[in-house]
TORLUM-818875 format. One line per 4 residues: number of its first residue (from 1); for each residue x, y, z of C-alpha. Coordinates in steps of 0.02 Angstrom, whole numbers, always signed. Example, Ala and Ser with C-alpha at 12.3 -4.5 7.8 and 13.67 -1.06 7.14 Angstrom:
BEGIN
1) +615:-225:+390 | +684:-53:+357
//
This chain:
BEGIN
1) -2548:-594:+288 | -2500:-700:+437 | -2335:-750:+357 | -2297:-570:+311
5) -2334:-512:+487 | -2218:-646:+557 | -2077:-587:+445 | -2105:-408:+498
9) -2103:-457:+681 | -1940:-551:+665 | -1866:-406:+567 | -1919:-284:+701
13) -1844:-393:+838 | -1681:-410:+740 | -1673:-222:+713 | -1705:-188:+897
17) -1569:-313:+946 | -1442:-229:+832 | -1494:-59:+899 | -1466:-118:+1077
21) -1297:-190:+1033 | -1248:-31:+944 | -1307:+75:+1089 | -1195:-17:+1212
25) -1036:+45:+1133 | -986:+197:+1033 | -828:+287:+984 | -760:+404:+1117
29) -758:+592:+1100 | -606:+670:+1019 | -617:+820:+1133 | -455:+845:+1230
33) -353:+742:+1107 | -171:+799:+1108 | -112:+906:+963 | +64:+878:+898
37) +150:+924:+736 | +296:+871:+629 | +471:+932:+660 | +501:+1099:+575
41) +617:+1106:+425 | +739:+1212:+526 | +741:+1083:+667 | +758:+942:+541
45) +913:+1023:+466 | +999:+1010:+635 | +985:+820:+646 | +1117:+700:+582
49) +1005:+651:+436 | +966:+833:+398 | +1149:+886:+402 | +1196:+742:+287
53) +1061:+782:+160 | +1066:+973:+162 | +1227:+997:+59 | +1164:+882:-80
57) +990:+959:-78 | +1066:+1133:-103 | +1148:+1069:-262 | +974:+1023:-329
61) +857:+1167:-285 | +674:+1123:-300 | +712:+938:-324 | +703:+788:-210
65) +824:+642:-203 | +742:+475:-246 | +801:+296:-224 | +692:+154:-287
69) +678:+11:-162 | +632:-139:-267 | +728:-271:-168 | +614:-326:-26
73) +747:-357:+106 | +833:-193:+69 | +664:-107:+82 | +642:-178:+257
77) +820:-138:+307 | +797:+42:+251 | +651:+62:+370 | +741:-20:+516
81) +900:+80:+492 | +802:+241:+465 | +721:+212:+634 | +892:+185:+710
85) +958:+345:+631 | +813:+454:+692 | +858:+578:+830 | +700:+682:+854
89) +544:+610:+772 | +470:+459:+683 | +302:+478:+596 | +237:+310:+535
93) +75:+272:+443 | +16:+102:+377 | -135:+2:+322 | -70:-170:+377
97) +56:-211:+515 | +75:-393:+564 | +155:-467:+721 | +269:-580:+618
101) +459:-568:+596 | +467:-401:+507 | +321:-323:+600 | +390:-369:+771
105) +566:-311:+728 | +499:-143:+666 | +393:-125:+823 | +554:-151:+921
109) +645:-23:+814 | +511:+106:+856 | +519:+61:+1041 | +710:+73:+1042
113) +700:+244:+959 | +578:+302:+1093 | +698:+244:+1229 | +831:+356:+1149
117) +713:+505:+1165 | +637:+502:+990 | +453:+553:+983 | +359:+416:+890
121) +186:+439:+814 | +111:+279:+743 | -52:+289:+645 | -126:+123:+592
125) -285:+83:+501 | -387:-28:+616 | -447:-151:+485 | -302:-272:+511
129) -251:-245:+692 | -350:-392:+764 | -238:-480:+890 | -116:-334:+900
133) -194:-244:+1049 | -66:-308:+1178 | +83:-256:+1071 | +6:-89:+1028
137) -29:-58:+1212 | +152:-102:+1249 | +210:+30:+1126 | +84:+159:+1181
141) +138:+135:+1363 | +302:+224:+1327 | +299:+410:+1361 | +377:+449:+1191
145) +257:+344:+1088 | +78:+380:+1041 | -24:+257:+939 | -183:+308:+850
149) -307:+202:+753 | -394:+262:+595 | -581:+226:+591 | -568:+105:+738
153) -689:-37:+769 | -802:-10:+918 | -837:-196:+942 | -662:-264:+966
157) -710:-446:+995 | -833:-455:+849 | -782:-328:+718 | -909:-379:+584
161) -1041:-299:+694 | -968:-128:+649 | -1002:-164:+466 | -1184:-195:+511
165) -1207:-47:+628 | -1083:+79:+558 | -1054:+20:+379 | -1017:+190:+301
169) -873:+222:+423 | -809:+44:+439 | -802:+23:+250 | -685:+173:+231
173) -503:+131:+266 | -335:+221:+269 | -227:+135:+138 | -81:+261:+151
177) +97:+201:+184 | +237:+314:+242 | +386:+303:+360 | +469:+471:+399
181) +621:+506:+509 | +663:+680:+577 | +565:+761:+434 | +725:+729:+336
185) +697:+562:+247 | +542:+462:+206 | +491:+298:+127 | +329:+295:+25
189) +258:+159:-85 | +153:+3:-93 | +223:-107:+45 | +131:-142:+206
193) +225:-209:+358 | +219:-399:+349 | +338:-540:+302 | +262:-567:+129
197) +310:-390:+77 | +493:-407:+131 | +546:-579:+73 | +534:-657:+246
201) +389:-774:+210 | +409:-948:+137 | +227:-959:+85 | +189:-795:-3
205) +291:-653:-74 | +229:-494:-154 | +325:-403:-290 | +316:-221:-238
209) +398:-51:-249 | +441:+88:-126 | +548:+243:-143 | +661:+324:-15
213) +651:+513:-32 | +747:+661:+38 | +729:+847:+0 | +575:+960:-5
217) +447:+821:-36 | +484:+751:+137 | +407:+904:+219 | +252:+878:+110
221) +238:+701:+180 | +259:+766:+358 | +125:+899:+335 | +10:+769:+260
225) +41:+653:+408 | -9:+795:+524 | -175:+811:+430 | -213:+627:+457
229) -152:+628:+637 | -273:+770:+678 | -417:+704:+571 | -588:+654:+634
233) -547:+472:+596 | -390:+464:+705 | -422:+401:+883 | -292:+381:+1023
237) -267:+197:+1060 | -291:+221:+1247 | -465:+292:+1220 | -516:+145:+1110
241) -443:+11:+1224 | -493:+93:+1387 | -528:-44:+1513 | -424:-171:+1418
245) -286:-166:+1548 | -115:-84:+1546 | +44:-147:+1466 | +228:-107:+1461
249) +377:-153:+1354 | +386:-330:+1421 | +255:-394:+1298 | +358:-326:+1155
253) +521:-395:+1227 | +444:-568:+1241 | +385:-560:+1060 | +558:-505:+1001
257) +642:-645:+1100 | +534:-773:+1011 | +586:-699:+844 | +770:-698:+890
261) +762:-882:+939 | +687:-932:+773 | +819:-1001:+655 | +738:-932:+497
265) +719:-762:+580 | +901:-758:+633 | +957:-792:+455 | +845:-650:+395
269) +910:-530:+527 | +1089:-573:+481 | +1054:-535:+298 | +991:-362:+345
273) +1153:-315:+429 | +1236:-302:+259 | +1123:-158:+203 | +1217:+2:+166
277) +1071:+111:+112 | +1050:+225:+264 | +1235:+223:+307 | +1271:+278:+129
281) +1138:+414:+144 | +1218:+483:+303 | +1392:+474:+229 | +1338:+564:+71
285) +1383:+424:-49 | +1211:+351:-86 | +1168:+370:-271 | +1004:+465:-285
289) +899:+519:-433 | +863:+705:-409 | +698:+758:-485 | +549:+871:-458
293) +435:+768:-348 | +264:+810:-279 | +153:+721:-155 | -28:+688:-199
297) -147:+618:-70 | -328:+612:-19 | -403:+732:+106 | -423:+629:+266
301) -604:+688:+270 | -629:+548:+143 | -623:+433:+295 | -792:+500:+350
305) -860:+523:+174 | -848:+713:+175 | -704:+751:+56 | -747:+855:-98
309) -704:+787:-270 | -567:+920:-287 | -486:+854:-126 | -467:+677:-190
313) -307:+600:-256 | -394:+550:-417 | -433:+732:-455 | -246:+770:-463
317) -196:+603:-536 | -313:+603:-686 | -228:+750:-774 | -59:+663:-755
321) -125:+509:-845 | -228:+611:-967 | -74:+708:-1023 | +2:+550:-1099
325) +50:+582:-1279 | +143:+424:-1333 | +156:+294:-1194 | +71:+240:-1033
329) +138:+90:-937 | +27:+47:-790 | +64:-78:-651 | -78:-118:-531
333) -99:-271:-421 | -286:-241:-408 | -334:-169:-577 | -522:-137:-588
337) -542:+2:-718 | -735:+6:-709 | -837:+54:-861 | -788:+238:-848
341) -603:+199:-824 | -601:+76:-968 | -682:+206:-1081 | -548:+333:-1031
345) -408:+211:-1072 | -491:+166:-1237 | -504:+351:-1280 | -317:+373:-1245
349) -276:+223:-1353 | -381:+292:-1495 | -276:+451:-1487 | -122:+347:-1524
353) -56:+318:-1347 | +29:+150:-1329 | -44:+77:-1167 | +26:-74:-1075
357) -48:-143:-915 | +28:-268:-793 | -85:-345:-662 | -108:-512:-574
361) -169:-666:-665 | -307:-769:-588 | -171:-893:-542 | -73:-760:-445
365) -207:-647:-370 | -249:-652:-185 | -419:-568:-208 | -536:-664:-325
369) -677:-532:-331 | -552:-401:-388 | -496:-513:-531 | -680:-533:-578
373) -699:-344:-586 | -549:-334:-702 | -594:-486:-807 | -758:-410:-868
377) -661:-265:-949 | -524:-365:-1036 | -605:-382:-1205 | -650:-197:-1212
381) -469:-150:-1177 | -395:-276:-1298 | -511:-222:-1440 | -440:-46:-1420
385) -263:-111:-1444 | -212:-101:-1261 | -81:-230:-1211 | -125:-335:-1058
389) +2:-434:-958 | -45:-543:-810 | +94:-595:-694 | +114:-782:-674
393) +124:-875:-509 | +303:-899:-448 | +306:-1083:-495 | +249:-1043:-672
397) +373:-903:-706 | +509:-933:-834 | +648:-891:-711 | +606:-889:-526
401) +767:-796:-489 | +738:-664:-622 | +726:-487:-554 | +576:-398:-626
405) +657:-228:-629 | +572:-92:-527 | +447:-216:-456 | +570:-326:-360
409) +609:-510:-381 | +491:-637:-453 | +353:-675:-329 | +191:-768:-305
413) +89:-609:-326 | +105:-430:-386 | +71:-292:-260 | +153:-138:-340
417) +55:+17:-389 | +147:+126:-513 | +135:+198:-687 | +249:+288:-809
421) +196:+420:-936 | +291:+457:-1098 | +457:+402:-1021 | +453:+568:-926
425) +363:+546:-760 | +326:+408:-637 | +195:+379:-503 | +235:+271:-350
429) +115:+250:-206 | -27:+156:-125 | -162:+191:-256 | -240:+40:-340
433) -332:+74:-501 | -497:+16:-429 | -659:+93:-363 | -609:+66:-180
437) -451:+170:-198 | -544:+302:-296 | -697:+322:-185 | -677:+236:-16
441) -498:+214:+45 | -378:+358:+73 | -219:+347:-32 | -49:+430:-52
445) +89:+435:-182 | +226:+530:-271 | +228:+598:-448 | +412:+601:-496
449) +469:+699:-649 | +613:+582:-690 | +643:+515:-867 | +774:+398:-792
453) +653:+313:-673 | +510:+315:-799 | +619:+230:-929 | +657:+89:-807
457) +473:+45:-808 | +470:+45:-998 | +625:-64:-1005 | +546:-185:-885
461) +395:-204:-1000 | +513:-236:-1144 | +625:-364:-1058 | +574:-443:-893
465) +384:-434:-896 | +363:-544:-1052 | +468:-679:-969 | +365:-687:-810
469) +189:-638:-865 | +53:-703:-979 | +15:-597:-1131 | -174:-591:-1149
473) -238:-593:-1328 | -405:-591:-1419 | -436:-719:-1558 | -525:-680:-1721
477) -678:-764:-1647 | -675:-643:-1500 | -611:-769:-1372 | -473:-737:-1247
481) -312:-837:-1245 | -148:-823:-1152 | +32:-837:-1214 | +179:-882:-1103
485) +364:-896:-1142 | +424:-1070:-1098 | +599:-1131:-1142 | +612:-1012:-1289
489) +441:-1058:-1355 | +268:-981:-1340 | +141:-1090:-1252 | -43:-1053:-1281
493) -183:-1070:-1152 | -366:-1056:-1203 | -428:-1041:-1023 | -354:-945:-875
497) -186:-1035:-851 | -155:-1151:-704 | -328:-1127:-627 | -469:-1247:-589
501) -637:-1244:-674 | -718:-1203:-506 | -608:-1050:-484 | -652:-991:-659
505) -837:-1019:-627 | -821:-919:-467 | -745:-774:-563 | -881:-783:-696
509) -1021:-777:-567 | -938:-639:-464 | -915:-533:-621 | -1103:-534:-645
513) -1139:-466:-470 | -1166:-278:-444 | -1022:-262:-319 | -892:-169:-421
517) -905:-16:-308 | -848:-121:-159 | -690:-190:-242
//
């Protein structure tokens, strides 16, 4: 009894301490927050981008022009040059934005646009902004820039405290990625803003996919951005950092000067100058795939746990996958199908649909618990005849210079999120096939009715994927093994290739834990 009472006393004291800490700080009121909206379609048509796109759009009524951005440096250049081409508005929304080479240069591109009179709205999820407050304040100090944070952390110096005191809110993040200029052109896909997504990092590189879009789907993206900008999770930066001091453009200029004086950065910047994507778009000579394209996204109320099932991206995405008649090729960096998802894929396979999945191997993944969530479903999927590929680490790939089709060049880790159905339609966006994307994070993507683009995914599975990924198989004894193409021969691995026993033990233990809903 005495021991029990002691535990209760300590628990009470700990609870009171947390309550006091939580009571010291809280999120500010949203009352009086400014209300702004996207540029109207009529206003957009008057801009240089709008005037360049309008004649081509009229030739393809009801369709949007799509350009796949698989090359990482071209994907970065497209964003930079789109910011330079903007005349009226830039609406930018991201989950991660680092203060490295690419992040700093894009911050500068937004600041330069503001100095030209462009209204810039920057909405960032607050999960990964630690250390960015001075640069964000520098941006927000400009009269033409407003920065907002999605589900911001109250305790800036010790963010884990928010997970203790406000877990439900802090655990819900905005995973959307979009970059829209003048409501005339937008970039949507899987890339965050950091060097590893754009081929500027020597240590890590993610294979990923974005699309540049023009036409009617751009206005859908703009309207969706407005929903998030006005949502109950979107807080003006100045209200969150009140009392943190003021800033101006000097902090950003100093950061850019450091980048410009870095030899590796200068070489990267020089390589970007050769990009013709946006110039070709303005001059009307950029080759685009015109197709019916629709935006699907989560209701931003998901950020506070109040979105209905019908308002979730998965509600609209499931019928697209379920309509598969012959083929489904799925690419997901963080593939955690769960029991229900695995059963749905098995049911499709039993109906005769040829299903192929490409995800990260244990060797290549950057999130071990996610791999554990996937690993526990492998045998179920393989028994149903589903083909599983796991991308190899860059050093283990058959040809480190080999381009992997729509997913960019060979890289240390896969980050793309896309799937193709029946060689007829393609999905590109931020959605990972995992419980977190389905239930916790907000997501966004395009469904593109383009046989041409869908077939590129199929061709990649036929040609490039087998060269740079392990084919996972199931032996007659029910054991997993992995096959890899090496110098024209197949090499067999009976354990997860190029991994230590401790890493494999860690995956085995993690797979047993009841944490799948958090992945």
